[in-house]
N, CA, C and O atoms as a GROMACS GRO file, in nm:
protein
  528
    1UNK      N    1  12.962  -0.749  -3.475
    1UNK     CA    2  12.978  -0.739  -3.331
    1UNK      C    3  13.128  -0.742  -3.298
    1UNK      O    4  13.200  -0.828  -3.348
    2UNK      N    5  13.174  -0.650  -3.214
    2UNK     CA    6  13.316  -0.648  -3.178
    2UNK      C    7  13.357  -0.777  -3.107
    2UNK      O    8  13.281  -0.833  -3.028
    3UNK      N    9  13.477  -0.820  -3.136
    3UNK     CA   10  13.524  -0.942  -3.070
    3UNK      C   11  13.633  -0.917  -2.966
    3UNK      O   12  13.684  -1.011  -2.906
    4UNK      N   13  13.669  -0.789  -2.945
    4UNK     CA   14  13.766  -0.761  -2.841
    4UNK      C   15  13.755  -0.615  -2.796
    4UNK      O   16  13.696  -0.530  -2.863
    5UNK      N   17  13.814  -0.590  -2.682
    5UNK     CA   18  13.814  -0.458  -2.620
    5UNK      C   19  13.959  -0.413  -2.604
    5UNK      O   20  14.042  -0.488  -2.552
    6UNK      N   21  13.988  -0.294  -2.647
    6UNK     CA   22  14.122  -0.238  -2.630
    6UNK      C   23  14.111  -0.126  -2.527
    6UNK      O   24  14.034  -0.032  -2.545
    7UNK      N   25  14.188  -0.137  -2.421
    7UNK     CA   26  14.191  -0.033  -2.318
    7UNK      C   27  14.321   0.044  -2.336
    7UNK      O   28  14.430  -0.013  -2.335
    8UNK      N   29  14.307   0.175  -2.352
    8UNK     CA   30  14.423   0.260  -2.375
    8UNK      C   31  14.434   0.360  -2.260
    8UNK      O   32  14.338   0.430  -2.228
    9UNK      N   33  14.548   0.364  -2.202
    9UNK     CA   34  14.574   0.461  -2.095
    9UNK      C   35  14.574   0.600  -2.155
    9UNK      O   36  14.621   0.619  -2.268
   10UNK      N   37  14.524   0.697  -2.082
   10UNK     CA   38  14.524   0.834  -2.132
   10UNK      C   39  14.667   0.884  -2.149
   10UNK      O   40  14.761   0.828  -2.093
   11UNK      N   41  14.680   0.989  -2.227
   11UNK     CA   42  14.811   1.048  -2.251
   11UNK      C   43  14.879   1.082  -2.118
   11UNK      O   44  14.814   1.118  -2.021
   12UNK      N   45  15.010   1.068  -2.117
   12UNK     CA   46  15.087   1.099  -1.997
   12UNK      C   47  15.081   1.249  -1.967
   12UNK      O   48  15.060   1.332  -2.056
   13UNK      N   49  15.101   1.281  -1.840
   13UNK     CA   50  15.104   1.421  -1.796
   13UNK      C   51  15.241   1.452  -1.735
   13UNK      O   52  15.324   1.363  -1.716
   14UNK      N   53  15.261   1.578  -1.706
   14UNK     CA   54  15.386   1.614  -1.637
   14UNK      C   55  15.393   1.547  -1.500
   14UNK      O   56  15.503   1.519  -1.450
   15UNK      N   57  15.277   1.519  -1.438
   15UNK     CA   58  15.277   1.453  -1.307
   15UNK      C   59  15.347   1.317  -1.314
   15UNK      O   60  15.432   1.286  -1.231
   16UNK      N   61  15.311   1.236  -1.414
   16UNK     CA   62  15.377   1.105  -1.426
   16UNK      C   63  15.526   1.121  -1.454
   16UNK      O   64  15.607   1.047  -1.400
   17UNK      N   65  15.561   1.215  -1.538
   17UNK     CA   66  15.701   1.238  -1.571
   17UNK      C   67  15.782   1.281  -1.448
   17UNK      O   68  15.901   1.253  -1.439
   18UNK      N   69  15.716   1.348  -1.354
   18UNK     CA   70  15.781   1.393  -1.230
   18UNK      C   71  15.779   1.286  -1.120
   18UNK      O   72  15.840   1.305  -1.015
   19UNK      N   73  15.710   1.174  -1.144
   19UNK     CA   74  15.699   1.070  -1.043
   19UNK      C   75  15.591   1.098  -0.941
   19UNK      O   76  15.599   1.054  -0.826
   20UNK      N   77  15.488   1.172  -0.982
   20UNK     CA   78  15.376   1.205  -0.893
   20UNK      C   79  15.257   1.115  -0.922
   20UNK      O   80  15.244   1.060  -1.031
   21UNK      N   81  15.170   1.102  -0.823
   21UNK     CA   82  15.047   1.027  -0.837
   21UNK      C   83  14.940   1.122  -0.890
   21UNK      O   84  14.907   1.221  -0.825
   22UNK      N   85  14.887   1.091  -1.006
   22UNK     CA   86  14.781   1.175  -1.064
   22UNK      C   87  14.645   1.138  -1.006
   22UNK      O   88  14.570   1.226  -0.963
   23UNK      N   89  14.613   1.010  -1.004
   23UNK     CA   90  14.483   0.969  -0.954
   23UNK      C   91  14.372   1.032  -1.035
   23UNK      O   92  14.375   1.031  -1.158
   24UNK      N   93  14.273   1.086  -0.966
   24UNK     CA   94  14.157   1.144  -1.034
   24UNK      C   95  14.170   1.295  -1.056
   24UNK      O   96  14.074   1.361  -1.094
   25UNK      N   97  14.290   1.350  -1.031
   25UNK     CA   98  14.310   1.492  -1.057
   25UNK      C   99  14.300   1.517  -1.208
   25UNK      O  100  14.346   1.436  -1.288
   26UNK      N  101  14.240   1.627  -1.246
   26UNK     CA  102  14.221   1.660  -1.387
   26UNK      C  103  14.340   1.742  -1.436
   26UNK      O  104  14.338   1.865  -1.433
   27UNK      N  105  14.442   1.673  -1.481
   27UNK     CA  106  14.567   1.733  -1.525
   27UNK      C  107  14.575   1.719  -1.678
   27UNK      O  108  14.547   1.611  -1.730
   28UNK      N  109  14.611   1.826  -1.749
   28UNK     CA  110  14.621   1.814  -1.895
   28UNK      C  111  14.741   1.729  -1.936
   28UNK      O  112  14.838   1.718  -1.861
   29UNK      N  113  14.734   1.670  -2.052
   29UNK     CA  114  14.847   1.590  -2.099
   29UNK      C  115  14.967   1.676  -2.133
   29UNK      O  116  14.953   1.794  -2.165
   30UNK      N  117  15.086   1.617  -2.125
   30UNK     CA  118  15.208   1.688  -2.164
   30UNK      C  119  15.234   1.662  -2.313
   30UNK      O  120  15.172   1.574  -2.372
   31UNK      N  121  15.324   1.736  -2.371
   31UNK     CA  122  15.352   1.724  -2.514
   31UNK      C  123  15.402   1.583  -2.549
   31UNK      O  124  15.367   1.529  -2.654
   32UNK      N  125  15.484   1.525  -2.462
   32UNK     CA  126  15.533   1.389  -2.488
   32UNK      C  127  15.417   1.288  -2.488
   32UNK      O  128  15.412   1.198  -2.572
   33UNK      N  129  15.324   1.305  -2.394
   33UNK     CA  130  15.208   1.218  -2.388
   33UNK      C  131  15.122   1.229  -2.513
   33UNK      O  132  15.073   1.129  -2.565
   34UNK      N  133  15.103   1.352  -2.561
   34UNK     CA  134  15.024   1.372  -2.682
   34UNK      C  135  15.093   1.310  -2.804
   34UNK      O  136  15.026   1.254  -2.891
   35UNK      N  137  15.226   1.319  -2.809
   35UNK     CA  138  15.300   1.257  -2.920
   35UNK      C  139  15.284   1.105  -2.917
   35UNK      O  140  15.269   1.043  -3.022
   36UNK      N  141  15.289   1.045  -2.799
   36UNK     CA  142  15.272   0.900  -2.786
   36UNK      C  143  15.133   0.857  -2.832
   36UNK      O  144  15.119   0.756  -2.901
   37UNK      N  145  15.032   0.933  -2.793
   37UNK     CA  146  14.895   0.900  -2.832
   37UNK      C  147  14.877   0.916  -2.983
   37UNK      O  148  14.808   0.837  -3.047
   38UNK      N  149  14.938   1.019  -3.040
   38UNK     CA  150  14.929   1.040  -3.185
   38UNK      C  151  14.990   0.922  -3.260
   38UNK      O  152  14.934   0.876  -3.359
   39UNK      N  153  15.103   0.873  -3.214
   39UNK     CA  154  15.166   0.757  -3.277
   39UNK      C  155  15.077   0.633  -3.263
   39UNK      O  156  15.064   0.555  -3.358
   40UNK      N  157  15.016   0.616  -3.147
   40UNK     CA  158  14.925   0.504  -3.127
   40UNK      C  159  14.803   0.517  -3.218
   40UNK      O  160  14.759   0.418  -3.276
   41UNK      N  161  14.749   0.637  -3.231
   41UNK     CA  162  14.633   0.660  -3.317
   41UNK      C  163  14.664   0.624  -3.461
   41UNK      O  164  14.579   0.568  -3.531
   42UNK      N  165  14.784   0.656  -3.506
   42UNK     CA  166  14.824   0.620  -3.642
   42UNK      C  167  14.821   0.469  -3.663
   42UNK      O  168  14.779   0.421  -3.768
   43UNK      N  169  14.866   0.394  -3.562
   43UNK     CA  170  14.863   0.247  -3.572
   43UNK      C  171  14.720   0.195  -3.569
   43UNK      O  172  14.685   0.103  -3.644
   44UNK      N  173  14.635   0.253  -3.483
   44UNK     CA  174  14.496   0.208  -3.472
   44UNK      C  175  14.415   0.239  -3.599
   44UNK      O  176  14.319   0.169  -3.630
   45UNK      N  177  14.454   0.342  -3.670
   45UNK     CA  178  14.379   0.383  -3.789
   45UNK      C  179  14.379   0.276  -3.898
   45UNK      O  180  14.293   0.278  -3.987
   46UNK      N  181  14.473   0.183  -3.894
   46UNK     CA  182  14.478   0.077  -3.995
   46UNK      C  183  14.363  -0.023  -3.976
   46UNK      O  184  14.324  -0.090  -4.071
   47UNK      N  185  14.312  -0.033  -3.855
   47UNK     CA  186  14.195  -0.118  -3.825
   47UNK      C  187  14.114  -0.043  -3.719
   47UNK      O  188  14.118  -0.079  -3.601
   48UNK      N  189  14.039   0.060  -3.760
   48UNK     CA  190  13.972   0.150  -3.665
   48UNK      C  191  13.872   0.079  -3.574
   48UNK      O  192  13.806  -0.017  -3.615
   49UNK      N  193  13.862   0.126  -3.451
   49UNK     CA  194  13.764   0.069  -3.359
   49UNK      C  195  13.622   0.110  -3.399
   49UNK      O  196  13.603   0.208  -3.471
   50UNK      N  197  13.524   0.035  -3.352
   50UNK     CA  198  13.385   0.068  -3.379
   50UNK      C  199  13.336   0.178  -3.285
   50UNK      O  200  13.245   0.254  -3.320
   51UNK      N  201  13.396   0.187  -3.168
   51UNK     CA  202  13.354   0.287  -3.069
   51UNK      C  203  13.475   0.328  -2.986
   51UNK      O  204  13.568   0.250  -2.966
   52UNK      N  205  13.471   0.451  -2.936
   52UNK     CA  206  13.574   0.502  -2.847
   52UNK      C  207  13.503   0.567  -2.729
   52UNK      O  208  13.417   0.653  -2.747
   53UNK      N  209  13.541   0.526  -2.609
   53UNK     CA  210  13.485   0.583  -2.486
   53UNK      C  211  13.598   0.649  -2.409
   53UNK      O  212  13.707   0.593  -2.398
   54UNK      N  213  13.573   0.767  -2.356
   54UNK     CA  214  13.676   0.840  -2.284
   54UNK      C  215  13.632   0.878  -2.144
   54UNK      O  216  13.513   0.888  -2.114
   55UNK      N  217  13.732   0.898  -2.059
   55UNK     CA  218  13.709   0.953  -1.925
   55UNK      C  219  13.672   1.100  -1.941
   55UNK      O  220  13.701   1.161  -2.044
   56UNK      N  221  13.608   1.160  -1.840
   56UNK     CA  222  13.564   1.299  -1.849
   56UNK      C  223  13.672   1.401  -1.815
   56UNK      O  224  13.641   1.517  -1.790
   57UNK      N  225  13.796   1.360  -1.814
   57UNK     CA  226  13.907   1.450  -1.778
   57UNK      C  227  13.970   1.510  -1.903
   57UNK      O  228  13.948   1.462  -2.014
   58UNK      N  229  14.049   1.614  -1.884
   58UNK     CA  230  14.118   1.677  -1.997
   58UNK      C  231  14.203   1.574  -2.072
   58UNK      O  232  14.204   1.571  -2.195
   59UNK      N  233  14.274   1.491  -1.998
   59UNK     CA  234  14.358   1.388  -2.059
   59UNK      C  235  14.274   1.287  -2.138
   59UNK      O  236  14.307   1.254  -2.252
   60UNK      N  237  14.168   1.240  -2.076
   60UNK     CA  238  14.083   1.143  -2.142
   60UNK      C  239  14.019   1.198  -2.268
   60UNK      O  240  14.016   1.132  -2.372
   61UNK      N  241  13.969   1.319  -2.259
   61UNK     CA  242  13.902   1.380  -2.374
   61UNK      C  243  14.001   1.405  -2.487
   61UNK      O  244  13.971   1.375  -2.603
   62UNK      N  245  14.119   1.459  -2.456
   62UNK     CA  246  14.218   1.484  -2.561
   62UNK      C  247  14.268   1.353  -2.622
   62UNK      O  248  14.287   1.345  -2.744
   63UNK      N  249  14.290   1.252  -2.540
   63UNK     CA  250  14.332   1.122  -2.591
   63UNK      C  251  14.226   1.066  -2.686
   63UNK      O  252  14.259   1.021  -2.796
   64UNK      N  253  14.101   1.070  -2.644
   64UNK     CA  254  13.991   1.022  -2.728
   64UNK      C  255  13.978   1.099  -2.858
   64UNK      O  256  13.953   1.040  -2.963
   65UNK      N  257  13.994   1.231  -2.852
   65UNK     CA  258  13.984   1.313  -2.973
   65UNK      C  259  14.093   1.280  -3.074
   65UNK      O  260  14.067   1.268  -3.193
   66UNK      N  261  14.215   1.265  -3.025
   66UNK     CA  262  14.326   1.233  -3.115
   66UNK      C  263  14.301   1.100  -3.185
   66UNK      O  264  14.313   1.090  -3.307
   67UNK      N  265  14.266   1.000  -3.108
   67UNK     CA  266  14.240   0.868  -3.166
   67UNK      C  267  14.117   0.872  -3.255
   67UNK      O  268  14.117   0.818  -3.366
   68UNK      N  269  14.012   0.938  -3.208
   68UNK     CA  270  13.889   0.949  -3.286
   68UNK      C  271  13.910   1.020  -3.418
   68UNK      O  272  13.857   0.976  -3.521
   69UNK      N  273  13.985   1.128  -3.418
   69UNK     CA  274  14.011   1.202  -3.542
   69UNK      C  275  14.088   1.116  -3.642
   69UNK      O  276  14.057   1.117  -3.762
   70UNK      N  277  14.188   1.041  -3.594
   70UNK     CA  278  14.268   0.957  -3.683
   70UNK      C  279  14.188   0.838  -3.737
   70UNK      O  280  14.210   0.792  -3.849
   71UNK      N  281  14.094   0.791  -3.655
   71UNK     CA  282  14.019   0.670  -3.691
   71UNK      C  283  13.881   0.701  -3.750
   71UNK      O  284  13.814   0.610  -3.799
   72UNK      N  285  13.840   0.826  -3.747
   72UNK     CA  286  13.709   0.862  -3.800
   72UNK      C  287  13.594   0.815  -3.713
   72UNK      O  288  13.485   0.788  -3.763
   73UNK      N  289  13.619   0.806  -3.582
   73UNK     CA  290  13.517   0.761  -3.487
   73UNK      C  291  13.503   0.867  -3.378
   73UNK      O  292  13.601   0.895  -3.308
   74UNK      N  293  13.386   0.927  -3.362
   74UNK     CA  294  13.372   1.027  -3.256
   74UNK      C  295  13.374   0.961  -3.118
   74UNK      O  296  13.301   0.865  -3.095
   75UNK      N  297  13.457   1.012  -3.026
   75UNK     CA  298  13.461   0.952  -2.892
   75UNK      C  299  13.338   0.991  -2.810
   75UNK      O  300  13.281   1.099  -2.827
   76UNK      N  301  13.300   0.900  -2.723
   76UNK     CA  302  13.188   0.924  -2.632
   76UNK      C  303  13.242   0.933  -2.489
   76UNK      O  304  13.313   0.843  -2.444
   77UNK      N  305  13.208   1.039  -2.420
   77UNK     CA  306  13.254   1.061  -2.283
   77UNK      C  307  13.167   0.982  -2.186
   77UNK      O  308  13.044   0.989  -2.191
   78UNK      N  309  13.232   0.908  -2.097
   78UNK     CA  310  13.161   0.832  -1.993
   78UNK      C  311  13.214   0.878  -1.857
   78UNK      O  312  13.331   0.855  -1.825
   79UNK      N  313  13.129   0.940  -1.777
   79UNK     CA  314  13.172   0.995  -1.648
   79UNK      C  315  13.225   0.890  -1.552
   79UNK      O  316  13.309   0.921  -1.468
   80UNK      N  317  13.179   0.766  -1.562
   80UNK     CA  318  13.223   0.662  -1.470
   80UNK      C  319  13.364   0.610  -1.500
   80UNK      O  320  13.416   0.528  -1.425
   81UNK      N  321  13.426   0.656  -1.608
   81UNK     CA  322  13.561   0.611  -1.644
   81UNK      C  323  13.671   0.696  -1.582
   81UNK      O  324  13.784   0.695  -1.631
   82UNK      N  325  13.641   0.768  -1.476
   82UNK     CA  326  13.746   0.847  -1.411
   82UNK      C  327  13.852   0.754  -1.352
   82UNK      O  328  13.825   0.638  -1.321
   83UNK      N  329  13.972   0.807  -1.337
   83UNK     CA  330  14.082   0.730  -1.278
   83UNK      C  331  14.052   0.695  -1.132
   83UNK      O  332  13.963   0.753  -1.070
   84UNK      N  333  14.128   0.602  -1.080
   84UNK     CA  334  14.121   0.565  -0.940
   84UNK      C  335  14.146   0.688  -0.853
   84UNK      O  336  14.240   0.764  -0.879
   85UNK      N  337  14.066   0.707  -0.752
   85UNK     CA  338  14.083   0.818  -0.657
   85UNK      C  339  14.188   0.776  -0.555
   85UNK      O  340  14.164   0.688  -0.472
   86UNK      N  341  14.304   0.840  -0.560
   86UNK     CA  342  14.414   0.810  -0.470
   86UNK      C  343  14.410   0.895  -0.344
   86UNK      O  344  14.508   0.897  -0.268
   87UNK      N  345  14.300   0.965  -0.320
   87UNK     CA  346  14.283   1.040  -0.196
   87UNK      C  347  14.398   1.134  -0.167
   87UNK      O  348  14.437   1.215  -0.251
   88UNK      N  349  14.452   1.123  -0.045
   88UNK     CA  350  14.558   1.213  -0.001
   88UNK      C  351  14.693   1.189  -0.072
   88UNK      O  352  14.785   1.269  -0.057
   89UNK      N  353  14.704   1.081  -0.147
   89UNK     CA  354  14.826   1.055  -0.222
   89UNK      C  355  14.830   1.134  -0.353
   89UNK      O  356  14.937   1.150  -0.411
   90UNK      N  357  14.718   1.182  -0.400
   90UNK     CA  358  14.713   1.252  -0.528
   90UNK      C  359  14.801   1.377  -0.526
   90UNK      O  360  14.795   1.457  -0.432
   91UNK      N  361  14.881   1.392  -0.629
   91UNK     CA  362  14.970   1.506  -0.640
   91UNK      C  363  15.102   1.487  -0.568
   91UNK      O  364  15.194   1.567  -0.587
   92UNK      N  365  15.114   1.385  -0.486
   92UNK     CA  366  15.237   1.361  -0.409
   92UNK      C  367  15.337   1.283  -0.492
   92UNK      O  368  15.301   1.206  -0.581
   93UNK      N  369  15.463   1.304  -0.462
   93UNK     CA  370  15.568   1.223  -0.522
   93UNK      C  371  15.560   1.081  -0.467
   93UNK      O  372  15.540   1.062  -0.348
   94UNK      N  373  15.576   0.984  -0.552
   94UNK     CA  374  15.574   0.844  -0.509
   94UNK      C  375  15.684   0.820  -0.406
   94UNK      O  376  15.663   0.748  -0.308
   95UNK      N  377  15.799   0.881  -0.426
   95UNK     CA  378  15.910   0.863  -0.331
   95UNK      C  379  15.873   0.918  -0.192
   95UNK      O  380  15.914   0.860  -0.092
   96UNK      N  381  15.797   1.027  -0.184
   96UNK     CA  382  15.752   1.081  -0.056
   96UNK      C  383  15.654   0.987   0.012
   96UNK      O  384  15.661   0.966   0.133
   97UNK      N  385  15.563   0.930  -0.064
   97UNK     CA  386  15.465   0.836  -0.008
   97UNK      C  387  15.538   0.715   0.050
   97UNK      O  388  15.509   0.670   0.160
   98UNK      N  389  15.634   0.664  -0.027
   98UNK     CA  390  15.712   0.548   0.017
   98UNK      C  391  15.788   0.580   0.146
   98UNK      O  392  15.799   0.493   0.233
   99UNK      N  393  15.839   0.701   0.160
   99UNK     CA  394  15.913   0.741   0.281
   99UNK      C  395  15.823   0.769   0.399
   99UNK      O  396  15.854   0.730   0.512
  100UNK      N  397  15.711   0.836   0.375
  100UNK     CA  398  15.623   0.879   0.485
  100UNK      C  399  15.528   0.770   0.534
  100UNK      O  400  15.489   0.770   0.651
  101UNK      N  401  15.491   0.678   0.447
  101UNK     CA  402  15.397   0.571   0.483
  101UNK      C  403  15.449   0.438   0.429
  101UNK      O  404  15.383   0.375   0.346
  102UNK      N  405  15.566   0.394   0.475
  102UNK     CA  406  15.629   0.277   0.414
  102UNK      C  407  15.548   0.149   0.424
  102UNK      O  408  15.545   0.071   0.328
  103UNK      N  409  15.483   0.124   0.537
  103UNK     CA  410  15.406  -0.001   0.549
  103UNK      C  411  15.285  -0.001   0.458
  103UNK      O  412  15.258  -0.100   0.389
  104UNK      N  413  15.211   0.109   0.456
  104UNK     CA  414  15.094   0.118   0.371
  104UNK      C  415  15.133   0.112   0.223
  104UNK      O  416  15.068   0.045   0.143
  105UNK      N  417  15.240   0.183   0.190
  105UNK     CA  418  15.288   0.181   0.052
  105UNK      C  419  15.329   0.039   0.012
  105UNK      O  420  15.294  -0.007  -0.097
  106UNK      N  421  15.402  -0.031   0.098
  106UNK     CA  422  15.446  -0.169   0.070
  106UNK      C  423  15.324  -0.261   0.052
  106UNK      O  424  15.321  -0.343  -0.040
  107UNK      N  425  15.225  -0.246   0.140
  107UNK     CA  426  15.104  -0.327   0.128
  107UNK      C  427  15.034  -0.299  -0.005
  107UNK      O  428  14.988  -0.391  -0.072
  108UNK      N  429  15.028  -0.173  -0.042
  108UNK     CA  430  14.964  -0.136  -0.167
  108UNK      C  431  15.041  -0.194  -0.286
  108UNK      O  432  14.979  -0.236  -0.384
  109UNK      N  433  15.173  -0.196  -0.279
  109UNK     CA  434  15.254  -0.256  -0.385
  109UNK      C  435  15.237  -0.407  -0.391
  109UNK      O  436  15.226  -0.464  -0.500
  110UNK      N  437  15.235  -0.471  -0.275
  110UNK     CA  438  15.227  -0.617  -0.268
  110UNK      C  439  15.089  -0.670  -0.304
  110UNK      O  440  15.077  -0.774  -0.370
  111UNK      N  441  14.984  -0.601  -0.260
  111UNK     CA  442  14.846  -0.647  -0.283
  111UNK      C  443  14.755  -0.525  -0.297
  111UNK      O  444  14.684  -0.490  -0.203
  112UNK      N  445  14.756  -0.461  -0.415
  112UNK     CA  446  14.682  -0.336  -0.430
  112UNK      C  447  14.531  -0.349  -0.409
  112UNK      O  448  14.464  -0.249  -0.384
  113UNK      N  449  14.477  -0.469  -0.418
  113UNK     CA  450  14.333  -0.487  -0.396
  113UNK      C  451  14.297  -0.484  -0.248
  113UNK      O  452  14.180  -0.472  -0.213
  114UNK      N  453  14.396  -0.493  -0.161
  114UNK     CA  454  14.368  -0.505  -0.017
  114UNK      C  455  14.366  -0.372   0.057
  114UNK      O  456  14.328  -0.369   0.174
  115UNK      N  457  14.406  -0.264  -0.006
  115UNK     CA  458  14.420  -0.138   0.067
  115UNK      C  459  14.389  -0.020  -0.026
  115UNK      O  460  14.415  -0.025  -0.147
  116UNK      N  461  14.334   0.084   0.034
  116UNK     CA  462  14.312   0.209  -0.039
  116UNK      C  463  14.405   0.315   0.019
  116UNK      O  464  14.433   0.313   0.139
  117UNK      N  465  14.452   0.406  -0.063
  117UNK     CA  466  14.528   0.518  -0.009
  117UNK      C  467  14.438   0.596   0.088
  117UNK      O  468  14.316   0.591   0.075
  118UNK      N  469  14.495   0.668   0.185
  118UNK     CA  470  14.414   0.744   0.280
  118UNK      C  471  14.312   0.834   0.208
  118UNK      O  472  14.348   0.914   0.122
  119UNK      N  473  14.186   0.820   0.246
  119UNK     CA  474  14.073   0.893   0.187
  119UNK      C  475  14.056   0.865   0.039
  119UNK      O  476  13.993   0.943  -0.033
  120UNK      N  477  14.113   0.753  -0.007
  120UNK     CA  478  14.105   0.716  -0.148
  120UNK      C  479  14.005   0.604  -0.171
  120UNK      O  480  13.924   0.571  -0.084
  121UNK      N  481  14.014   0.547  -0.288
  121UNK     CA  482  13.918   0.448  -0.335
  121UNK      C  483  13.986   0.312  -0.347
  121UNK      O  484  14.100   0.303  -0.393
  122UNK      N  485  13.918   0.208  -0.306
  122UNK     CA  486  13.966   0.072  -0.326
  122UNK      C  487  13.959   0.037  -0.474
  122UNK      O  488  13.871   0.086  -0.545
  123UNK      N  489  14.049  -0.047  -0.521
  123UNK     CA  490  14.043  -0.093  -0.659
  123UNK      C  491  13.911  -0.162  -0.689
  123UNK      O  492  13.857  -0.149  -0.799
  124UNK      N  493  13.858  -0.233  -0.592
  124UNK     CA  494  13.729  -0.300  -0.609
  124UNK      C  495  13.617  -0.200  -0.636
  124UNK      O  496  13.530  -0.224  -0.719
  125UNK      N  497  13.621  -0.086  -0.566
  125UNK     CA  498  13.521   0.018  -0.588
  125UNK      C  499  13.534   0.078  -0.728
  125UNK      O  500  13.434   0.100  -0.797
  126UNK      N  501  13.656   0.105  -0.769
  126UNK     CA  502  13.678   0.160  -0.903
  126UNK      C  503  13.637   0.059  -1.010
  126UNK      O  504  13.577   0.096  -1.112
  127UNK      N  505  13.668  -0.066  -0.988
  127UNK     CA  506  13.631  -0.170  -1.083
  127UNK      C  507  13.479  -0.178  -1.099
  127UNK      O  508  13.429  -0.190  -1.211
  128UNK      N  509  13.408  -0.173  -0.988
  128UNK     CA  510  13.261  -0.177  -0.994
  128UNK      C  511  13.206  -0.055  -1.068
  128UNK      O  512  13.110  -0.066  -1.145
  129UNK      N  513  13.267   0.059  -1.045
  129UNK     CA  514  13.223   0.183  -1.112
  129UNK      C  515  13.242   0.172  -1.263
  129UNK      O  516  13.153   0.210  -1.339
  130UNK      N  517  13.356   0.121  -1.305
  130UNK     CA  518  13.384   0.109  -1.447
  130UNK      C  519  13.295   0.002  -1.511
  130UNK      O  520  13.253   0.017  -1.626
  131UNK      N  521  13.266  -0.105  -1.439
  131UNK     CA  522  13.179  -0.210  -1.493
  131UNK      C  523  13.040  -0.157  -1.525
  131UNK      O  524  12.976  -0.205  -1.619
  132UNK      N  525  12.993  -0.059  -1.450
  132UNK     CA  526  12.862   0.001  -1.478
  132UNK      C  527  12.859   0.054  -1.619
  132UNK      O  528  12.757   0.108  -1.662
   0.00000   0.00000   0.00000
């Protein structure tokens, strides 16, 4: 029986490198993100996980495949593992959000559980979804 859970962020995308909010947008990983995941997979292969679960996005699936191939464990896709839905903030530069909605952005930075981005998802809602 496994005695711990390792949560791995999906490979980085050009959106993160540009300072944009990805949220639940299905953006493919960038070459740098894939290289980082490959290096991580090499480290994990020394003590392979018993199971790998991935988000249903291009990034999640590619991240899971890289790790799964290195570790000899086929990844299983779970639709409920999608990223937090950032609503109208998705695709926007973080600097633009900070400038255009400074109070909401500050509140989100200070207490992210207390506020959702416009038309987005509360962290509590995402947490409940992932717990399922």
